C-alpha positions in Angstrom: 102.4 -66.3 90.9 104.9 -63.1 90.8 103.1 -60.4 88.7 105.8 -58.5 86.0 105.9 -55.8 83.1 107.2 -58.1 80.1 104.6 -58.9 78.0 103.9 -54.9 78.1 107.4 -53.9 77.3 108.1 -56.8 74.8 105.2 -54.9 73.0 105.9 -51.4 74.0 109.7 -52.1 72.1 108.3 -54.2 69.2 110.2 -57.2 70.4 108.9 -61.3 69.8 109.0 -63.5 72.8 111.4 -65.4 70.3 113.6 -62.7 69.9 114.1 -61.9 73.2 114.6 -65.6 73.9 117.2 -65.7 71.9 119.5 -62.9 72.6 119.3 -64.4 76.5 120.1 -67.9 76.0 116.5 -69.6 77.1 113.8 -71.1 75.6 110.7 -69.5 73.8 108.4 -71.6 76.2 110.0 -70.0 79.4 109.9 -66.5 78.4 106.7 -67.2 76.9 105.8 -68.6 79.8 107.6 -65.9 82.1 105.4 -63.0 80.3 101.9 -64.2 80.4 102.6 -64.5 84.3 101.8 -68.5 84.4 105.3 -68.8 85.7 107.6 -66.9 88.1 110.7 -66.7 86.5 113.8 -67.4 89.3 115.7 -65.2 89.7 118.9 -65.8 87.6 116.5 -66.2 84.9 115.3 -62.8 85.7 118.5 -61.4 85.2 119.1 -63.0 82.1 115.8 -61.4 80.6 116.8 -58.2 81.6 120.4 -58.3 80.2 118.2 -59.3 77.0 116.5 -56.4 76.9 118.7 -54.0 77.3 121.0 -55.7 74.7 118.0 -55.1 72.1 116.7 -52.1 72.9 119.9 -50.6 74.2 118.2 -48.7 76.4 118.2 -49.2 80.2 115.8 -50.9 82.6 115.5 -51.2 85.9 114.5 -55.1 87.6 112.3 -54.0 89.3 110.6 -51.9 86.5 110.2 -55.4 84.5 109.9 -57.7 87.4 108.1 -55.4 90.3 107.4 -57.9 92.5 110.2 -60.0 92.1 112.9 -60.8 94.2 116.6 -59.6 93.3 119.8 -61.6 94.1 
């Protein structure tokens, strides 16, 4: 299972998994499983999550900041 920093970023930025899921068009279950590292997101899914974080925070995050051990496509 690939490690990610999604949970810590959500906590730090004061975002909920359901807010992120709604913003990026994914189910809250998918976001939950990825945030809890029970599932590795496909690159396309990870990019949706990254775009959602950027939209919600107004901050720039690099792919590798959120998903350091995942392959980018």
